[in-house]
C-alpha positions as CSV (number, residue, x, y, z in Angstrom):
1,M,25.3,-30.5,26.9
2,K,24.5,-26.9,27.7
3,I,24.1,-23.8,25.6
4,F,24.4,-20.3,27.1
5,T,23.5,-17.1,25.2
6,S,25.4,-13.9,25.7
7,Y,25.5,-10.4,24.0
8,A,28.4,-11.7,21.9
9,G,27.2,-15.1,20.9
10,F,26.6,-18.7,22.0
11,F,28.7,-20.8,24.4
12,L,28.4,-24.6,23.9
13,F,29.5,-26.6,27.0
14,K,30.6,-30.1,26.1
15,D,32.0,-32.0,29.1
16,E,35.0,-29.8,30.1
17,T,35.3,-27.8,26.8
18,I,33.6,-24.6,25.9
19,D,33.1,-23.6,22.2
20,F,32.2,-20.1,21.2
21,Y,30.0,-19.2,18.3
22,G,30.2,-15.4,17.9
23,F,27.6,-13.3,16.2
24,G,29.3,-12.5,12.9
25,G,32.8,-13.8,13.9
26,D,35.2,-14.6,16.7
27,K,35.1,-11.0,17.9
28,P,31.6,-9.7,17.1
29,E,30.6,-6.1,16.2
30,P,27.8,-4.5,18.2
31,S,25.6,-4.1,15.1
32,N,25.9,-7.8,14.1
33,A,25.2,-8.9,17.7
34,A,22.2,-6.6,18.0
35,N,20.7,-7.9,14.7
36,A,21.2,-11.5,15.8
37,L,19.6,-11.0,19.2
38,Q,16.7,-9.1,17.7
39,S,16.1,-12.0,15.3
40,L,16.2,-14.6,18.1
41,R,13.9,-12.5,20.2
42,N,11.4,-12.6,17.4
43,G,11.6,-16.4,17.2
44,K,13.9,-16.5,14.1
45,S,17.0,-18.6,13.7
46,V,20.5,-17.2,12.9
47,K,23.4,-18.8,11.1
48,E,25.5,-19.1,14.3
49,L,22.8,-21.2,16.0
50,E,22.3,-23.3,12.9
51,R,26.0,-24.0,12.6
52,M,26.3,-24.9,16.3
53,L,23.3,-27.2,16.3
54,K,24.2,-28.8,13.0
55,G,27.4,-30.3,14.5
56,L,25.8,-31.8,17.6
57,E,25.9,-35.5,18.1
58,E,23.3,-35.4,20.8
59,N,19.7,-34.0,20.6
60,E,19.2,-33.4,24.3
61,I,20.2,-29.9,25.2
62,T,20.0,-27.7,28.4
63,F,19.7,-24.0,27.9
64,G,21.0,-21.4,30.3
65,S,17.7,-19.4,30.0
66,E,14.3,-19.5,28.3
67,F,15.5,-16.9,25.7
68,L,16.1,-19.4,22.9
69,L,13.1,-21.6,23.5
70,P,10.6,-19.9,21.0
71,T,13.3,-20.2,18.2
72,V,14.1,-23.8,19.0
73,R,10.5,-24.8,19.2
74,A,9.8,-23.2,15.9
75,H,12.8,-24.4,13.9
76,Y,14.3,-27.4,15.7
77,S,11.4,-29.5,16.8
78,D,13.4,-32.7,16.8
79,L,15.5,-31.5,19.7
80,H,14.8,-32.4,23.3
81,F,15.6,-29.5,25.6
82,K,15.2,-28.1,29.1
83,V,16.2,-25.0,31.0
84,L,19.1,-25.1,33.4
85,K,17.8,-25.1,37.0
86,G,19.5,-24.5,40.3
87,E,21.2,-21.3,41.5
88,K,24.6,-22.9,42.0
89,L,24.7,-24.4,38.5
90,L,23.6,-21.1,36.9
91,K,26.2,-19.2,38.9
92,K,29.0,-21.6,37.9
93,T,28.0,-21.4,34.3
94,R,27.8,-17.6,34.3
95,E,31.2,-17.4,35.9
96,R,32.8,-19.6,33.2
97,V,31.1,-17.6,30.5
98,A,32.3,-14.3,32.0
99,E,35.9,-15.7,32.0
100,K,35.6,-16.6,28.3
101,L,34.2,-13.2,27.4
102,E,37.0,-11.5,29.1
103,E,39.5,-13.6,27.1
104,I,37.7,-12.8,23.8
105,F,37.4,-9.0,24.4
106,G,40.7,-8.5,26.4
107,G,39.2,-7.7,29.7
108,R,35.9,-7.3,31.6
109,K,35.8,-3.5,31.0
110,E,36.0,-4.0,27.2
111,Y,33.2,-6.6,27.3
112,V,31.0,-4.3,29.3
113,K,31.6,-1.5,26.8
114,F,30.7,-3.9,24.0
115,A,27.5,-5.1,25.8
116,N,26.4,-1.4,26.3
117,A,26.9,-0.7,22.6
118,V,24.8,-3.8,21.7
119,S,22.0,-2.6,24.1
120,I,22.0,0.9,22.5
121,E,21.8,-0.7,19.0
122,I,18.8,-2.8,20.1
123,A,17.1,0.2,21.7
124,R,17.6,2.2,18.5
125,A,16.2,-0.6,16.4
126,R,13.1,-0.9,18.6
127,I,12.5,2.9,18.5
128,S,12.9,2.9,14.7
129,K,10.4,0.0,14.4
130,A,7.9,1.7,16.7
131,G,8.2,4.8,14.4
132,E,7.5,2.6,11.4
133,K,4.3,1.3,12.9
134,K,2.1,3.8,11.1
135,D,-0.9,1.6,11.8
136,L,-0.8,3.0,15.4
137,I,-1.5,6.4,13.9
138,I,-4.4,4.9,12.0
139,I,-5.8,3.4,15.2
140,E,-5.4,6.6,17.2
141,T,-7.0,8.7,14.4
142,I,-10.0,6.5,14.0
143,T,-10.4,6.4,17.8
144,V,-10.6,10.2,17.9
145,V,-12.9,10.3,14.9
146,E,-15.3,7.9,16.7
147,E,-15.1,10.0,19.9
148,L,-15.8,13.2,18.0
149,A,-18.9,11.6,16.4
150,K,-20.2,10.6,19.8
151,M,-19.6,14.1,21.1
152,V,-21.4,15.8,18.2
153,N,-24.3,13.4,18.5
154,N,-24.7,14.0,22.2
155,L,-24.4,17.8,21.7
156,V,-27.0,17.8,19.0
157,S,-29.3,15.6,21.1
158,H,-29.2,18.0,24.0
159,L,-29.5,21.0,21.7
160,K,-32.6,19.6,20.2
161,D,-34.1,19.4,23.6
162,F,-33.1,23.0,24.4
163,Y,-33.8,24.6,21.1
164,G,-36.9,22.4,20.6
165,Y,-38.8,24.6,23.0
166,Y,-38.1,27.5,20.7
167,F,-38.4,25.8,17.3
168,P,-40.0,22.3,17.9
169,E,-40.7,21.7,14.2
170,L,-37.0,21.9,13.1
171,P,-35.8,18.4,14.1
172,D,-38.5,16.8,11.9
173,L,-37.2,18.8,8.9
174,V,-33.5,18.2,9.4
175,E,-31.9,14.8,10.0
176,N,-28.2,15.7,9.4
177,N,-26.5,16.9,12.5
178,E,-24.2,19.4,10.8
179,T,-27.2,21.0,9.0
180,Y,-29.1,21.3,12.2
181,L,-26.1,23.0,13.9
182,K,-25.8,25.5,11.0
183,I,-29.4,26.5,11.4
184,V,-29.3,26.9,15.1
185,A,-26.1,29.0,14.8
186,I,-28.2,31.6,12.9
187,G,-29.9,32.4,16.1
188,E,-33.5,33.7,16.3
189,K,-36.2,32.6,13.9
190,K,-36.7,36.2,12.7
191,D,-33.1,36.1,11.4
192,M,-33.8,33.0,9.4
193,T,-34.5,34.7,6.1
194,L,-34.7,32.7,2.8
195,S,-31.6,34.2,1.4
196,K,-29.6,33.5,4.6
197,L,-30.8,29.9,4.8
198,K,-30.0,29.3,1.1
199,N,-26.5,30.7,1.6
200,T,-26.0,28.7,4.7
201,L,-27.4,25.3,3.7
202,D,-27.0,25.3,-0.1
203,D,-30.4,23.6,-0.3
204,P,-33.2,25.8,-1.6
205,Q,-36.0,23.2,-1.0
206,L,-35.1,22.7,2.7
207,S,-34.7,26.5,3.1
208,Q,-38.2,27.0,1.8
209,K,-39.6,24.3,4.1
210,I,-37.9,25.9,7.1
211,I,-39.4,29.3,6.2
212,E,-42.9,27.7,5.9
213,E,-42.6,25.9,9.3
214,K,-41.1,29.0,11.0
215,E,-44.3,31.0,10.1
216,K,-46.5,28.3,11.6
217,S,-44.4,27.8,14.7
218,L,-45.5,29.0,18.1
219,K,-44.1,32.4,19.1
220,V,-41.9,31.7,22.1
221,G,-40.0,34.5,23.6
222,L,-36.5,33.9,24.9
223,R,-33.9,36.1,26.4
224,D,-31.0,37.2,24.1
225,S,-28.5,35.5,26.4
226,T,-30.4,32.2,25.9
227,I,-30.3,32.5,22.1
228,H,-26.6,33.3,22.3
229,M,-26.1,30.2,24.4
230,F,-27.8,28.1,21.7
231,Q,-25.6,29.8,19.0
232,E,-22.4,29.1,21.0
233,I,-23.3,25.5,21.5
234,A,-24.0,25.1,17.8
235,R,-20.7,26.8,16.8
236,K,-18.8,24.5,19.1
237,G,-20.6,21.5,17.6
238,L,-19.7,22.7,14.1
239,A,-16.1,23.1,15.1
240,L,-16.0,19.5,16.4
241,S,-17.7,18.3,13.2
242,H,-15.2,20.1,11.0
243,L,-12.3,18.7,13.0
244,R,-13.8,15.2,12.5
245,G,-14.0,15.9,8.7
246,F,-10.4,17.0,8.7
247,L,-9.3,13.8,10.5
248,L,-11.3,11.7,8.2
249,S,-9.5,13.3,5.2
250,E,-6.1,12.6,6.9
251,L,-7.2,9.1,7.7
252,G,-8.0,8.5,4.0
253,G,-4.4,9.5,3.1
254,L,-2.9,7.3,5.7
255,M,-5.0,4.3,4.7
256,R,-4.2,4.7,1.0
257,E,-0.5,4.8,1.9
258,I,-0.4,1.9,4.5
259,A,-3.4,-0.3,3.6
260,P,-4.4,0.5,0.0
261,N,-5.9,-2.9,-0.7
262,I,-8.1,-2.9,2.4
263,T,-9.1,0.6,1.5
264,S,-10.1,-0.4,-2.0
265,I,-12.5,-3.1,-0.7
266,V,-14.2,-1.3,2.2
267,G,-13.0,2.3,2.2
268,A,-10.7,4.1,4.6
269,T,-13.1,4.5,7.6
270,L,-14.3,1.0,7.9
271,G,-10.9,-0.4,7.0
272,A,-9.4,1.7,9.9
273,K,-12.1,0.4,12.3
274,L,-11.2,-3.2,11.4
275,I,-7.5,-2.6,11.9
276,K,-8.3,-1.0,15.3
277,E,-10.6,-3.8,16.4
278,L,-8.1,-6.5,15.4
279,G,-5.2,-4.7,17.2
280,G,-3.2,-3.5,14.2
281,L,-2.4,-4.3,10.5
282,E,0.0,-7.1,11.5
283,E,-2.7,-8.8,13.6
284,M,-5.3,-8.3,10.8
285,A,-2.9,-9.9,8.3
286,K,-2.5,-12.9,10.6
287,S,-6.3,-13.2,11.2
288,P,-8.5,-15.7,9.3
289,S,-11.4,-14.3,7.3
290,S,-13.8,-15.8,9.8
291,T,-12.4,-13.6,12.6
292,I,-12.5,-10.5,10.3
293,Q,-16.1,-11.3,9.5
294,I,-17.4,-11.2,13.1
295,V,-14.9,-8.9,14.9
296,G,-17.0,-6.4,16.9
297,A,-19.7,-9.0,17.5
298,E,-18.1,-10.5,20.6
299,K,-21.1,-10.1,22.8
300,A,-23.3,-11.9,20.3
301,L,-20.7,-14.6,20.0
302,F,-20.5,-15.0,23.8
303,R,-24.2,-15.3,24.1
304,Y,-24.2,-18.0,21.4
305,L,-21.4,-19.9,23.2
306,Q,-23.5,-19.7,26.3
307,G,-26.4,-21.5,24.5
308,Q,-28.4,-18.3,23.8
309,G,-29.3,-17.2,20.3
310,T,-27.7,-17.9,17.0
311,P,-24.0,-17.4,15.9
312,P,-23.3,-13.9,14.6
313,K,-22.9,-13.6,10.9
314,H,-21.1,-10.2,10.9
315,G,-19.5,-7.7,13.2
316,I,-18.5,-4.1,12.4
317,I,-18.1,-5.2,8.8
318,F,-22.0,-4.9,8.7
319,Q,-21.3,-1.1,8.3
320,D,-20.4,-1.8,4.7
321,P,-23.5,-0.7,2.7
322,R,-23.3,-3.7,0.4
323,I,-24.1,-5.8,3.5
324,H,-26.6,-3.7,5.5
325,S,-28.6,-2.8,2.4
326,A,-28.8,-6.4,1.2
327,P,-31.8,-8.7,2.0
328,K,-31.4,-10.2,5.4
329,E,-30.9,-13.8,4.2
330,K,-28.0,-12.7,1.9
331,R,-26.1,-10.6,4.4
332,G,-24.1,-13.5,5.9
333,K,-22.8,-14.7,2.6
334,I,-22.0,-11.2,1.4
335,A,-20.1,-10.5,4.7
336,R,-18.2,-13.7,4.2
337,A,-17.3,-12.8,0.6
338,I,-16.0,-9.4,1.7
339,A,-14.1,-10.8,4.7
340,N,-12.4,-13.4,2.5
341,K,-11.0,-10.7,0.3
342,L,-10.1,-8.5,3.2
343,A,-8.0,-11.3,4.7
344,L,-6.0,-11.5,1.5
345,A,-5.8,-7.7,1.2
346,A,-4.5,-7.4,4.8
347,R,-1.7,-9.9,4.1
348,V,-0.7,-8.2,0.9
349,D,-0.7,-4.7,2.6
350,Y,1.4,-6.0,5.5
351,F,3.8,-8.4,3.8
352,S,4.3,-6.6,0.4
353,N,4.0,-3.3,-1.4
354,R,1.7,-4.7,-4.2
355,D,-1.5,-2.8,-5.0
356,I,-4.1,-5.3,-6.1
357,G,-7.0,-3.4,-4.7
358,E,-8.9,-2.9,-7.9
359,K,-8.6,-6.6,-8.8
360,L,-9.9,-7.6,-5.3
361,K,-12.7,-5.0,-5.5
362,Q,-13.9,-6.3,-8.8
363,E,-13.8,-9.9,-7.5
364,V,-15.9,-8.9,-4.5
365,K,-18.4,-7.2,-6.8
366,E,-18.7,-10.3,-9.0
367,R,-19.1,-12.5,-6.0
368,I,-21.8,-10.3,-4.5
369,N,-23.7,-10.2,-7.8
370,E,-23.5,-14.0,-7.9
371,I,-24.9,-14.2,-4.4
372,K,-27.8,-11.8,-5.2
373,R,-28.7,-13.8,-8.4
374,R,-29.2,-16.9,-6.4
375,E,-32.6,-17.6,-4.9
């Protein structure tokens, strides 16, 4: 007994007879056929396949290709099946199918026209689905955000080396990169007046400290062109920092729209990083909490599997302040508690439109408090 799949439906070969099970009827419409083929491609069953297999007296079937195997394995595990081998057998089967299709559609030209219409419907569906995968935008956005952070960090690091010859005390006063860039963008030390610093930094105490250190600093003479170079580097760094801030704001909106429950638990930035590391929201929804807990710690896990060191207790989830600020002996349990709720949140975000973020957030808080209370 052989089954052959076409654009129009299934052909069941029983001895010398051929039965046709069309997608949606004896003469299928392109949209019905496209929907059925898409479902089968995704490993789902369709009513035509169920009807055909339900009436079989045998449970040993030969398929004309491997196309149906994922669906059959998932939904009809009691069947014994194989794929048709041999070029001559395949050619003969295809010829008989082609003859039947010409009968059904009234000629080869009409069937080719139908098959083209089905192909177009499938292509449209795939394009539409790709457009719906907004998590791809999240992944690209967080990737750019991370790249911009690296660029700004590198720029400030080099600028501290350059500008450090001129004002070596400044890095000890200022830890924040954007603040450092704003100060360097002022230019010469003589232009760093208290009023200008206060307006630029909106931090009177830091402004006063900079004035005090500036007065003590060594008087180093630099060419105007060198000072201008420092200013230009600082301005470019600020522009990159502002772009990163804009993207983070956009990312927050995207995450609240697409993954509100994940966002409620760990915030938009860390949530986006987890989605990226796991390959998408769908993949995260299908991942166990243990994977979510250690994703990003693959090197440590590999070392452990090689017999070196201990198993990692957390990956990038460690960036959550509730974990990295906790006592070392509590971090693993807190990471596990957060990962457990993230696994549930990801499934709800992907498979439904329910917003249970506040409930999950409260449950995480209660669990962490319980962990902290224990000795």
